[in-house]
PLY file of the C-alpha trace (Angstrom):
ply
format ascii 1.0
element vertex 82
property float x
property float y
property float z
element edge 81
property int vertex1
property int vertex2
end_header
0.00 0.00 0.00
1.27 3.42 -0.98
0.15 6.83 0.16
-1.32 8.95 -2.64
-1.36 12.13 -0.57
-4.12 13.73 1.44
-7.60 14.97 0.62
-9.42 17.83 2.33
-12.63 16.46 3.89
-14.09 19.60 5.43
-13.78 21.98 8.33
-15.56 23.08 11.48
-15.36 25.81 14.10
-14.05 25.36 17.63
-13.59 27.93 20.41
-10.75 28.48 22.84
-11.13 29.34 26.55
-11.42 33.07 25.69
-14.29 32.40 23.26
-12.23 33.04 20.10
-13.23 30.94 17.11
-10.72 28.73 15.33
-11.42 26.95 12.05
-10.15 23.37 12.13
-9.53 21.51 8.87
-10.08 17.78 8.45
-7.72 15.91 6.11
-7.67 12.22 5.21
-4.76 10.17 3.87
-5.51 8.49 0.53
-4.05 4.99 0.22
-3.42 3.10 -3.03
-4.71 -0.45 -2.54
-4.82 -1.36 -6.21
-4.40 -4.96 -7.25
-4.65 -6.93 -10.47
-8.46 -6.80 -10.42
-8.68 -3.07 -9.64
-5.33 -1.34 -10.20
-6.76 2.13 -9.45
-8.41 1.25 -6.13
-8.03 3.86 -3.38
-9.23 3.94 0.21
-9.30 6.61 2.88
-6.80 6.10 5.68
-6.06 8.03 8.85
-7.70 11.38 9.51
-5.72 14.45 10.58
-7.06 17.72 11.96
-5.08 20.92 11.48
-5.50 24.58 12.43
-5.54 27.36 9.84
-1.79 27.77 10.39
-1.12 24.04 9.93
-0.67 23.05 13.58
-1.68 19.48 14.49
-4.82 18.98 16.57
-5.56 15.95 18.74
-9.08 14.75 19.48
-9.47 14.35 23.25
-13.19 13.45 23.05
-16.10 14.32 20.76
-16.06 18.13 20.64
-12.86 18.53 22.74
-9.51 19.19 21.02
-5.94 20.10 21.86
-3.51 21.98 19.64
-0.46 19.71 19.94
2.24 22.38 19.63
0.76 24.75 22.24
-1.42 22.58 24.50
-4.31 25.02 23.95
-7.69 23.38 24.43
-10.60 23.97 22.06
-14.26 22.96 22.20
-16.87 22.62 19.47
-20.56 21.87 19.23
-20.46 22.18 15.43
-22.41 19.27 13.88
-19.45 18.67 11.51
-16.97 18.32 14.37
-15.23 14.96 14.84
0 1
1 2
2 3
3 4
4 5
5 6
6 7
7 8
8 9
9 10
10 11
11 12
12 13
13 14
14 15
15 16
16 17
17 18
18 19
19 20
20 21
21 22
22 23
23 24
24 25
25 26
26 27
27 28
28 29
29 30
30 31
31 32
32 33
33 34
34 35
35 36
36 37
37 38
38 39
39 40
40 41
41 42
42 43
43 44
44 45
45 46
46 47
47 48
48 49
49 50
50 51
51 52
52 53
53 54
54 55
55 56
56 57
57 58
58 59
59 60
60 61
61 62
62 63
63 64
64 65
65 66
66 67
67 68
68 69
69 70
70 71
71 72
72 73
73 74
74 75
75 76
76 77
77 78
78 79
79 80
80 81
């Protein structure tokens, strides 16, 4: 299996402790799983969440997130949130 890059899946808003909004972007790794029967087969792999500036975001629980580089906590009730 070979990575074919990443695909943007969407975004959602989350707020920090001061009430400031942050847009978080959801990306998914695209994996080449082609074989002799379907040489162009692709599947979605691991999901990554990033801030607008490209910082990594960890999911603590549904609607609770941490920016990895800073430790800043974010919360979201956006229906599109992971």
